[in-house]
Structures are given as C-alpha cells and as structure tokens.
C-alpha angles and dihedrals in degrees: 000000000000092000094031091234103167101203092058095042088060091061101038088103092065091048092053088050090054090048088055089055096043092049090048087057092047092051088048093050089051091050090047090050093054089075100204136045097238090059090065084078087077090062101042119086123220096006094047139036110259096175091221132208095012097054114078089201088063090051088050092053093047096050091042095051095040092053089047091053091047093052095043092053096045095049098041091043090054092044090048093053093045091049091055089046094247131129111249115237115259086202090068100033104042099056089049094049090049088049091050090062099063086038093056088049088052092056093058093040094053092046090054089048090057087064097031097061095062101100095182089064106066093184089066098031092084128118091220092067100084093049090051091048087056097043094049092047091052088056106044097036097056089038088061089043095054092053092046089050089057093048093049091049090052098048101037142040092253113122114218113186115230088227089067093052090044093048090052089050092051088054091050090054090058092046092048091049088053089046093052090043091054090046088052093048089052091050090052094048095048103040099035094052092044093202129161089261087067090087099087093051092041090054090051099052107021106015128248124247091338094316106126109145094124100040098089092045095052094048091049090053093048091049089047093050096045091046090048089051092052092051092046096047095055113075089210092061096030091059096044112088096212095057094032090058090046091051088049093053093048095050090049091053095037095052092040090057093040094049095035113042093009096055112030100040104045091053087072093043113124100015120234087267091053095255124139121222117173109217128210122172121257123238091253089053093049092049092048092052091044091051091053094047090048089050089054091048092050092046091053092043092054092045093051092042088058098040100047099070089042090050093047093046095247089123123049129165118211134182124290091271094050133074127261117218 
C-alpha cells in the first residue's frame, strides 16, 4: 500500500490473517508464562492491577491486543465488504494498514525491552537487542508467508502473482543482510573487548568450561542463515522456486534456533553466582509449546478456509429476499 505495488496489495488480506493467528499464539505464550491464574490480574485492566506504565508486561499486553484488534478489524471488514459484493473503502483500510506497520515494530521492540531492561543479565542488557529482534522478524515472518502463498495458490482458485512473492523475497534479502550485520557487530563487541561479559556468547558458540550443548545448534543456525542470505541475494536463486523455498525453510529454522535457544538460555549462563547449568526443556514444556503452535496453525487454517471462497467470489451474501450461494 505504501509503494502502491498491486501484486502485493492483492494478498495483504492473507498476511493480516496470519498476523491474527501469530498474535493469538503470542498472547497464549504470555498467559502460559504467567505461571498462575492469580498473576493474570497483572494483565487485566480495571479488575486487576496492570502497574501501567511502569510494567513492561503491561506494555506488552497493550501492543499485542492492539495489534490483534487492528488485524481483526482490517481483515473482517474487507471480507464483509467482499461477501456483500462491495468494494472496501481505502479511506478506512489504508490508514489502519499504515498504522499497523509501526504497531508491528512496537511488538518486537517491547518484547526486546522485556529482556533488555534486566541489568543483571549482560547478554540481554544490550542496545542492539531490539534492532536484532526486528531484523530477524522481518526475515522469518515473510519467509513463512511466501511458503503459505504458494500453498494457497495451489489448493485454491486464488491467483497470486509471482512478482509479489519475488518482491517479498527481495525484502527478506535486505532484512537478512541487516540481521547478519548486527550479529557480526555483536560478535566484534563481545570478542574484541574480551570482558567478563563475554561468557554467554562464548558459551553459545565455543562452549564454556566443557559445557557445549548449544554449540552445534548455534553454528547450524549461523550456516543456515548465511546460506539463506546467499540464496536470497542472488536474483537467479531468489526467482527459482526450488532454491527460494529452500532458503525460506533455512531462514525459519535458523531464526527459530537463534531466537529460541540462542536468546533465552545464554542469558542465564553463567548464573549471577558464576555457576553453569545447561538447560533443556521438559516434556511438559515441549507439549505446552506444541499445543500453542498447533492452536495458531488451527486458527490460521480456519481463517483461510473461511476467507478463500469469499475472496474468489464463490460465496456471496444477499438481502433477505435474495439467494445466498
């Protein structure tokens, strides 16, 4: 919408639906992380105590729910107008879509600030954390979208222009370049200075005092990200669906490892007492995470299943005296 690029404008709706499913998952992860039901009072306005604006958790809840409301309104307003065979008003839609861009940035920024404000954890207490959150999000999110667009195009009558997919791939190439640059800057800062705060980064990539559980994972993530960047930066491989899809899969896996194992765990290694405990998720934690991911996939599947026939014109609603088909 900003650049008035028609092929992408036509598929914005499915991106909005993916955002709805993703934010639903984010909110569920926040609820799970609260640990106990009574703690939910800290995220509920009016009946609870949100400690706003001092609490970063309150900010997180506000930006997540605000972004969810934006995407729900945009997508369902557009579908409602389509279902009644009417054009949706750009005067309503366009300002909200433009507003959703900085709002999306605020989601990743506030999430980064949740870690960033912990001064006792030097690995997280770095100003580069928020930009890295944004850069990696603009890599993995569009990578998933490109795969989904191809699936939608294959299983439905919806026509998605290759130009749209290739333009998104080009944007991912820029975002991945920034992400790798920020990682290199972090490497330089930690290893060149050689301060005591080097320990978490050393633990991640080279192991610390014989503890090397995450080392193969982190090097795998780095190799995957660099390989994906090379595939995306070249027009020949970027516009070949075999190498494009390979790059998308590599980015999703690489960023997931980098922002999962490579962010949460090393912040606690070593502990404030200098002790090293190697963490691995329990069965319950794995099942809870899998349940939330499954819920997100189910929500997105149902939304797309509902949206596709409306989008293609197979479903239209008429007045009481007309037919519904």
